[in-house]
N, C-alpha and C positions, 0 to 999 in steps of 0.2 A: 621554426617551430608549429606554425599554422601550415606550412607543408607536409609536416608530418601528421598534424590532426587528420588532416584530408586523405592522406595515405590509408591511414587506420581506418578512417570511414568507409573508404574506397574497399579496404579488406573486409570489413563488416558486411558490406553489399554485396559484393561477391560471395560471401559464405552465405548470403540467403538465396543465392540462385542455385539451379539446377547444378550437380557436379558435371565437370567434361567427362562424356563418354558412359553416362547414365541414362542415355537415348533419351534425353530431352532436348536432342536437335532439333525439333521443331518448334520449341517454345517461343511465341510470338514477341518479338520487340518493336517497339515503336522508333520511328526517326532512320535517319539513313545509318549504314552500317559504317563505322569509324575504324575498325580493326576485327583481323580474324586470329582465333588461337586454335589452329587444328579447325575443328566444327563447331567452336563456340564463336556467336557473334558478339561484339562489343558496340552497341549504338548510342546514338546521341541521348536517348532517353536513361542510359546507364550512369553517364556522367550529369544529367539533369539530377538524378535520384540521389547522387551523392551531395550535390550542391545543396539541392533543399534542405538537407540537415541544418544547413547553416544561413538559412533563409534571415533568421533574425540577426544576423550578423554581417551588414553590407559591405563592411571592410574586405571581408573574405572573398563575397562574390565580386566584388571589383576586382580583385587581384587576380582572380581565376577568369576574368574575362579577355586578357590576353592572350594571343596563340600560344608563346612560350609557356604559360602556365596551365593551358588547356591541354597542351602536349605531354607536361608533366603529369596531370592528373591522367591522362590516358595512358600513360606508361604504367602508372600504379596499377591499372585495372589490367594491364597486359602482363606484367609481373606475379600478380596473383593467380591468373589464369596458369601460369607457366609453373608457378610453385605446386598448384593442384593437380597438374599432370604428373609432376615428378612424384608427389606424395602418392598417386595412384600408382605409378609403376614401383616404388618400392612397397606398396601393398598396405599403406595405411587405412585404406577402405576397411579394412577387415581388423583393425586395432578394436578391442572391446569399448574404448572410451570412444572413439569416434562413432561406432554404432549404438552406443547408450545414448548419445546426444543426438544422433539422427533419428532414434526411435521417440525420443522426447519431442523432438520438432515435428515429426511425422503426425504423432497423436495431438499436438496442439493444432496443427493446421487441419486435422480431421474432424476435430471439435470445432473448430472455426467455420469451417464450411458447410458440415454438415448437420450442426446443431444451431451455433450463435448465428452465422448469417440468415438462417432458415426461420429462427424465431424471433422477432424483433417486437419492440415497445408496442406496436401497432395491433399487434397479434392478440394482445391482453384485451379480454372483452370488458368493456366498460361497468357493465353489469358486476363482474368480479371484484374491479376495483371499489364499487361501491358497497358491496357485500364485506370487502376485507376491511374496511374504513368502519362500517357499521360494528364488525364485531372484535373491533380491536382499538376502541376509542382510546384505550388509556395510554396507548403509543404515542398518541397525537398530543397528550396535555403535558404542559410543561408548568409546573408546581411553582407555587410562589417562592420565591427566591431572594436572598437579601446578601447584600455587599458592606463588609466592614473591613476597617483599618485597626491594627491593634498595638498595644505596646505591652510587650512580655517582659517582666521583671519577676525576681524572687523573693526582695526582701519587702516586708510587709508594711514598714515605715515609708519607706521609698515611692511604694504603689498607692498608699493613700496621698502623698504629696503631688505626685506627679497627676493621677486623677483628678485632684482638686484644679489644679494647674488647666488641664484640657478642658473640663466644664467649664471654667471660667472664661475661656477664649475658644468655646464650640463654634462659633461662627466664623473663625479664622481657620481656613483651611492650612494656611502655611505654618501656624501654630502648631498644629498636630504632627504634620513632618516633622518638624524641628524637633519635639518631642521625641518621636520615634529614633530620629538619628542621634540624639544625647544618650537615651535612656534603654531603649529596646535590647533584650537579650536573644531574641529570635533570630537565628543567622539566614534562616529561610525565607522571611517576610519582611526584615529589616531594609533590603536592598530596594525594596517594592514600598516604600515609605509606610509599610505594616500592611498594606493591602493583602487580604486574603481570598479575594476574587469572590464570584458570585457562587452559594450553595443554599440549598433547601434545607428543609427540617429533618431530613431523613438521611443527610449526609452523615459519613463516619470519619469524614477526613478531619474534623475538628472535634474537641471535646465536646460531650453533652451539654455540660454548663454554659461553657462560650455560643452554643448552637440557641439555646433557650434564651439567653440574654441579648442575643442578637435579634431574634425575633420579638423580643418583648419592646424594645425600641419601635416609636411609631413613626417619629420625624427624622427626616434627613439631618444629619449633622448632630443628633442625638449622642450623648457618650454616658457609657456607664462604667462601673468597676470601683475597686477591681473584683474581678471573678476569678475564683480559686477553682484550678483543675490540675490534674497531675503533671502538666507540664509549666504550672508557676502561677503567676497572677497577672490577669490579661486587663486592659483599660482600652474597652473599645470604643469605635466612631461609627456611627451609621452613615455610609457613604451614598447607596443605592439601595431602592427596592423594587422589585418586578411582581407584580401581580398574576395570579396563574391565567395562564391563556391556552386554548385549545385552536390547534390549527384545522382550518377548513377543509372539507374534501378537497376543493380546488387546490388549495396550498398544499395536500399531502399528495396529490394525485402522481406526482412522478415519482414520488419514492416509493410509492405502493406499486406502480407498474415496475419499477425496478426489481421489487421484492418477489413478485408474481413470475415476472419473467426469468428470474434466477431458478425459481421452483418449477417452472416448465421446462427449460433446458435442463436440470438434473433430473428431471424425471424421463425425459427423452435421450437422455445419456444412459440411464439402468434401461431404458425398452431397449437400445443398442445394442449394449453388452448382453443382457438377457438373450436376445435372438441369435447373437453371435455365438453364445455359450452353447446353443443347441447343437451346432456343427462342429464345436471344438471340445475336446475331450479336457476337462479339467479336475487336477486331483489337489487335495488338501490333504496334507500330512500333520494332521494335529499333534501328534505324539511327539514329533520333531520340533513343533513349535514351542509346545510346552517347556521344551529343554532350554528356550533361550531366554535370558534375562536381558530384559531392555533397562539397564541402568544408564543414566545420564552419562553423557561422554566426559573424558577428562578435562577436555577443554570449556565445558559448559555450554558449547553451542551446537555443535554438530550432532545429529543423530547417530546412534550406533551402528556401526557395520553390521549387518546380518550374514552369517555365513551361508553359503548356497547349501541347499539340500544333500544331504550324505550320499554317496555314490551308491550305497546299499539301497537307499529308497528308489523305486521304479521310476524310471524315466517318463513323464508324461508323452503321449504320442497324439498326434491328431486323428480324430475320427474320421474315415472317409466320408465324404459328403453323399447325401442320398442319391 
């Protein structure tokens, strides 16, 4: 099974390399040449690249250290190159699916090399980081939060009796958990011993009456209730409270750099496409666009398939470069 996994990894590695016959004959490889398939060389670094994906699995690396297993891995790379040659011979390089995937990879590589690799975090000016921090203070404030556990029931008499027992044994953490297990009717929080996790005053996740009652408690282990809401009757126990905190500039610096870097890269991408558009004719057929109903797909996940521009519309042609 592990040999099969490495074979698949070898296929994935080769899939990322230049196709045979693509004119990439001079692409540099490191290490001694281990095999040739026509004009494509397979080197020691190709095998190392496959094995590097399993660096966290010493057993795999040890197994493929023997001559026989190394030959097996090399054979998988050779077989992949042979399959690629045969696919080319049969014209699969002209298949629309292949061309679509190739275009996607080409654009991704273009963006990486021409935008992402050329704009790094260190290119973000410290003054810009400070300005962003100063002008977006609210983004770095964590409001006051509380954490409570609850027992949810629907019978009023039972709620009063359970609340009295919980208050009488408020300092015994096991007691409240036992009461949750015995009485709570909330399927969501019951498996967590009633824990509702942290929330702030603006949360809409819990009923407003519950939130107000939770924040009214001042001491950890305080118990209140029953509190009525549209969900039922809640008995609450305060388990933690966190005061409002503000991240310092030093604490927020890395996140701000990333946000500003993303903005810089997006701007660079717009500039590149705007410049390219000057030499390539682009036509937008808004009348045809208006006819398309972008309804959700039947499977609920995939985006709708948009039909190509009707043949009656003029085919855009490149404008000759000046």
